[in-house]
C-alpha positions as CSV (number, residue, x, y, z in Angstrom):
1,M,-20.5,13.7,-30.4
2,N,-24.1,12.7,-28.8
3,Q,-22.7,9.8,-27.3
4,I,-22.0,11.7,-23.7
5,P,-25.9,12.6,-23.8
6,R,-27.2,9.6,-25.3
7,M,-24.7,7.5,-22.5
8,F,-26.6,10.0,-19.6
9,L,-30.3,9.8,-20.7
10,A,-28.8,5.9,-20.4
11,F,-27.8,6.1,-17.3
12,Q,-31.0,8.2,-16.0
13,N,-33.6,5.7,-17.4
14,L,-31.6,2.9,-15.4
15,S,-33.7,1.5,-11.9
16,G,-32.8,3.7,-8.8
17,A,-31.4,0.3,-7.6
18,V,-28.8,0.2,-10.6
19,R,-28.2,3.2,-10.6
20,G,-27.0,3.1,-7.1
21,A,-25.5,-0.1,-7.7
22,L,-23.1,1.9,-10.1
23,W,-22.5,5.2,-8.2
24,M,-21.3,2.7,-5.0
25,S,-19.3,0.3,-7.5
26,A,-17.3,3.4,-8.5
27,S,-16.2,4.8,-5.2
28,A,-15.2,1.1,-4.8
29,L,-12.7,1.7,-7.2
30,L,-11.3,5.6,-6.5
31,Y,-11.2,4.2,-2.5
32,A,-9.1,2.1,-3.5
33,G,-6.2,4.0,-5.3
34,I,-7.0,6.6,-2.3
35,Y,-6.3,4.1,0.4
36,F,-3.1,3.6,-1.7
37,I,-2.3,7.1,-1.8
38,I,-2.9,7.7,2.6
39,R,-0.5,4.6,2.6
40,R,2.1,6.5,1.2
41,L,1.6,9.5,2.3
42,T,1.7,9.2,6.4
43,D,5.5,8.0,5.6
44,T,5.8,11.7,5.5
45,V,3.1,13.7,5.4
46,P,1.3,14.2,9.4
47,I,-2.4,12.7,9.7
48,M,-3.6,15.9,11.2
49,E,-2.2,17.5,8.0
50,M,-3.6,15.4,5.3
51,V,-7.0,15.6,6.6
52,F,-6.8,19.3,6.1
53,L,-6.1,18.7,2.8
54,R,-8.4,17.0,2.2
55,G,-11.0,19.0,3.1
56,L,-9.4,21.9,1.0
57,M,-8.9,20.4,-2.1
58,G,-12.3,18.2,-2.0
59,M,-13.9,21.8,-1.3
60,I,-11.7,23.4,-4.4
61,L,-13.3,20.9,-6.2
62,S,-16.7,22.0,-5.3
63,L,-16.0,25.7,-6.0
64,P,-17.6,25.2,-9.5
65,W,-20.9,23.6,-8.1
66,L,-21.5,26.5,-5.7
67,M,-20.3,29.2,-8.7
68,R,-23.4,27.9,-10.3
69,A,-25.6,27.5,-7.8
70,G,-25.2,30.6,-5.7
71,V,-25.4,31.3,-1.9
72,D,-29.4,30.1,-2.4
73,G,-27.9,26.6,-3.0
74,L,-26.5,26.3,0.5
75,K,-29.2,26.7,1.8
76,T,-30.7,24.3,4.3
77,T,-31.5,24.3,7.7
78,K,-30.6,20.6,9.2
79,Y,-27.3,22.8,10.7
80,K,-28.0,19.9,13.8
81,L,-27.6,17.2,11.1
82,Y,-24.3,18.0,9.9
83,G,-22.8,18.9,12.7
84,L,-23.2,15.3,14.2
85,R,-21.9,14.3,10.6
86,I,-18.9,16.1,10.2
87,G,-17.7,15.6,13.8
88,F,-17.9,11.6,13.5
89,V,-16.3,11.6,9.4
90,Y,-13.1,14.0,10.8
91,V,-12.7,11.6,14.2
92,G,-13.3,8.4,11.7
93,Q,-10.8,10.4,9.0
94,L,-8.0,10.5,11.8
95,A,-8.6,6.8,12.9
96,W,-8.8,5.5,9.5
97,F,-5.8,7.0,8.6
98,Y,-4.1,6.1,11.8
99,G,-4.9,1.7,11.0
100,L,-4.0,2.7,7.0
101,A,-0.8,3.8,7.9
102,N,0.0,0.5,10.7
103,L,-2.2,-2.6,9.1
104,P,-1.4,-4.9,5.6
105,L,-3.5,-2.2,3.5
106,S,-5.6,-5.2,2.5
107,D,-6.2,-6.1,6.3
108,A,-7.5,-2.3,6.9
109,T,-9.7,-2.8,4.2
110,A,-11.3,-5.6,4.8
111,L,-12.0,-4.9,8.7
112,M,-13.9,-1.9,7.2
113,F,-16.2,-4.1,5.9
114,T,-17.9,-3.8,9.2
115,L,-19.5,-0.5,7.9
116,P,-22.0,-1.5,5.9
117,L,-23.2,-3.8,9.0
118,F,-23.1,-0.7,12.1
119,S,-25.0,1.4,9.0
120,I,-27.5,-1.1,7.7
121,V,-28.3,-1.1,12.4
122,L,-28.0,1.8,12.3
123,A,-30.1,2.9,9.5
124,G,-33.0,0.7,10.8
125,L,-32.3,2.8,14.1
126,T,-32.7,6.2,13.2
127,L,-34.5,6.0,9.4
128,G,-37.1,3.9,10.2
129,E,-35.7,0.8,7.6
130,K,-37.1,-2.7,9.2
131,V,-34.5,-4.6,10.2
132,G,-35.4,-7.6,11.3
133,S,-34.7,-11.3,14.2
134,H,-33.0,-12.6,11.0
135,Q,-31.2,-9.4,9.9
136,W,-29.7,-9.0,13.1
137,I,-28.7,-12.8,13.4
138,A,-26.9,-12.2,10.2
139,T,-25.6,-8.8,11.5
140,A,-23.3,-10.9,14.1
141,F,-21.7,-13.3,11.6
142,G,-20.7,-10.4,9.5
143,F,-19.0,-9.1,12.9
144,A,-17.5,-12.5,13.9
145,G,-16.3,-12.0,10.7
146,A,-14.0,-9.6,11.9
147,L,-12.9,-11.8,14.5
148,I,-11.8,-14.4,11.7
149,I,-9.6,-11.6,10.1
150,I,-8.2,-9.6,13.6
151,R,-7.7,-13.4,15.1
152,P,-8.1,-12.2,18.6
153,G,-5.9,-14.9,20.8
154,M,-3.7,-15.7,17.7
155,I,-2.2,-12.8,17.2
156,E,-1.8,-9.4,19.0
157,F,-5.2,-6.9,19.0
158,S,-3.1,-4.1,18.0
159,L,-4.4,0.0,18.4
160,A,-5.0,0.2,14.1
161,S,-7.3,-2.8,14.7
162,A,-9.4,-1.2,16.7
163,A,-9.0,2.1,15.3
164,T,-9.6,0.8,11.9
165,L,-13.0,-0.6,13.6
166,F,-14.0,2.5,15.0
167,T,-13.7,4.3,11.9
168,A,-16.4,1.4,10.3
169,F,-18.7,2.9,12.9
170,T,-18.1,6.8,12.3
171,Y,-18.3,6.2,9.0
172,A,-21.4,4.3,9.4
173,V,-22.7,6.9,11.5
174,G,-21.7,9.6,8.5
175,Q,-23.6,7.2,6.2
176,V,-26.7,7.4,7.2
177,T,-26.9,11.2,8.4
178,T,-25.7,11.5,4.4
179,K,-28.8,9.0,3.6
180,A,-31.0,11.6,5.8
181,L,-29.5,14.9,4.5
182,V,-29.8,14.1,0.7
183,R,-34.1,13.2,1.4
184,T,-34.5,16.6,1.5
185,E,-30.7,18.4,0.3
186,N,-29.5,18.6,-2.7
187,S,-26.4,15.9,-2.9
188,N,-24.1,18.7,-4.0
189,A,-24.3,20.7,-1.2
190,V,-24.4,17.4,1.3
191,V,-20.4,17.0,-0.6
192,F,-19.7,20.5,-0.1
193,Y,-20.4,21.3,3.0
194,M,-18.8,17.5,4.6
195,F,-15.4,19.0,2.8
196,A,-15.8,23.6,3.7
197,T,-16.5,22.1,7.9
198,M,-13.7,19.3,7.6
199,T,-11.4,22.3,6.4
200,A,-12.6,24.4,9.2
201,V,-12.2,21.4,11.6
202,A,-9.1,20.1,10.8
203,L,-7.7,23.4,10.4
204,V,-6.1,23.7,14.2
205,P,-5.3,20.8,14.4
206,A,-3.3,21.0,10.8
207,L,-1.0,23.8,11.6
208,Y,0.0,23.0,15.2
209,V,1.9,19.3,13.4
210,W,2.5,21.2,9.8
211,E,5.5,20.1,8.5
212,T,5.5,21.4,5.0
213,P,5.0,18.8,2.3
214,A,8.4,18.0,0.2
215,W,8.0,17.9,-4.2
216,S,7.7,14.6,-4.2
217,D,4.8,14.0,-2.0
218,W,2.8,17.0,-4.1
219,P,1.4,14.6,-6.6
220,W,-0.1,12.3,-3.9
221,L,-1.8,14.9,-2.5
222,L,-2.8,16.5,-5.8
223,A,-4.5,13.0,-6.9
224,F,-5.1,12.2,-3.4
225,G,-7.5,15.5,-3.8
226,L,-8.9,14.9,-7.1
227,L,-10.0,11.5,-6.3
228,S,-11.8,12.9,-3.2
229,A,-14.2,14.9,-4.5
230,P,-15.7,12.5,-7.1
231,A,-15.1,10.1,-4.5
232,Q,-17.6,11.6,-2.5
233,Q,-20.1,12.9,-5.1
234,C,-20.6,8.3,-6.3
235,V,-21.3,7.9,-2.2
236,T,-23.5,10.7,-2.0
237,R,-25.3,9.9,-5.3
238,S,-25.6,6.2,-4.4
239,F,-27.3,6.8,-1.4
240,A,-29.8,9.8,-3.1
241,A,-30.8,6.8,-5.7
242,A,-31.7,3.6,-3.5
243,P,-32.2,2.5,-0.1
244,A,-28.8,1.9,1.9
245,N,-29.5,-1.8,2.8
246,I,-29.4,-2.1,-1.2
247,V,-26.4,-0.1,-1.8
248,V,-23.7,-0.4,0.3
249,P,-23.1,-4.4,-0.1
250,F,-21.4,-2.7,-3.5
251,N,-19.0,-1.6,-1.1
252,F,-16.7,-4.8,-1.1
253,L,-16.0,-4.5,-4.7
254,K,-13.3,-2.7,-2.6
255,L,-10.9,-5.6,-0.9
256,P,-9.6,-7.1,-5.2
257,F,-9.2,-4.0,-6.2
258,V,-7.1,-2.6,-2.8
259,A,-6.1,-6.5,-3.2
260,L,-5.0,-5.9,-6.7
261,I,-3.2,-2.1,-5.6
262,A,-1.5,-3.3,-2.6
263,L,0.4,-6.9,-5.1
264,I,1.6,-5.0,-7.8
265,A,3.2,-1.4,-5.5
266,L,3.3,-3.0,-2.3
267,S,4.0,-7.0,-2.8
268,E,1.7,-6.9,-0.4
269,F,-1.3,-10.2,-0.9
270,P,-4.5,-10.5,2.0
271,D,-3.4,-14.5,3.7
272,P,-6.2,-16.7,3.8
273,W,-7.8,-15.7,7.3
274,T,-8.8,-11.9,5.7
275,W,-10.1,-13.4,3.1
276,A,-12.2,-15.6,4.9
277,G,-12.6,-12.8,7.4
278,A,-14.6,-10.7,4.3
279,V,-16.6,-13.6,2.6
280,V,-18.4,-14.1,6.0
281,I,-18.8,-10.2,6.2
282,F,-19.3,-10.1,2.9
283,A,-22.2,-12.7,2.7
284,S,-23.9,-11.8,6.0
285,T,-24.5,-8.2,4.2
286,Y,-25.7,-9.9,1.3
287,Y,-28.5,-11.8,3.0
288,I,-29.2,-8.8,4.7
289,G,-29.4,-6.9,1.4
290,R,-31.2,-9.8,-0.1
291,R,-34.2,-9.9,2.4
292,A,-34.1,-6.0,3.0
293,A,-35.4,-6.7,-1.2
294,R,-37.1,-9.0,-1.0
295,A,-39.8,-7.3,1.7
296,A,-39.4,-4.2,0.3
297,R,-41.6,-5.3,-3.1
298,S,-43.5,-7.4,-1.5
299,T,-45.1,-4.5,0.3
């Protein structure tokens, strides 16, 4: 009976960097499952409707926290930052769901690995996290990895690929604003605001295209909602525990998770170009993170 409190205490006693890495690793596993569910649902449920339902179910799952914290838990002065965050995340989700519906699952996931590169650059420009010349060069190599996956000139550069890269940028803005928010805001409030504002913003577009889901879709929609809230919690707590340049490389665990799911459920397996591009992107992001960690220890 005492095991859970002991495990919780042991986790809390870990360094911030380790806790941040574990939270991000957990989010990678949860999001791998979410990506497969999105792919499954886009055949029958309109994308704008899915974005609304995700926000609604995430908000409902966050209500127990709100009931404990009360209205005082939502007090904030960061309205502009919350607004910026939801604007980019909403548009990014529409683009992301389109990419997942029209690309092989592993290709879409690998292209999204440019997100940490965008995130690290934006964190340097807006949060004051130092980005040196070596990191800029590594970032350029990371984007070259994306070109390896896309192979412009060898295969057609599709709208789905462009949408996925655009999603990486918009989600990076979301990550940077999350990092700024958790400096002063409760992490549970940050998650609740995201789902609540997502629900409000997505309502009218969803009603415009609304199609009542079939009974066979509801278990998937329920799983979609049940995974979304804890996945977002894991990301938020990861950024609260450690700097962005330390935790974001652990996002790369998504590819093996996604590849395994896609192989079992969709008979898809990433081609050598996808793995090669993903390795280049990972190497560049890992290098950036290592240099940042060494710089932090030397100060």
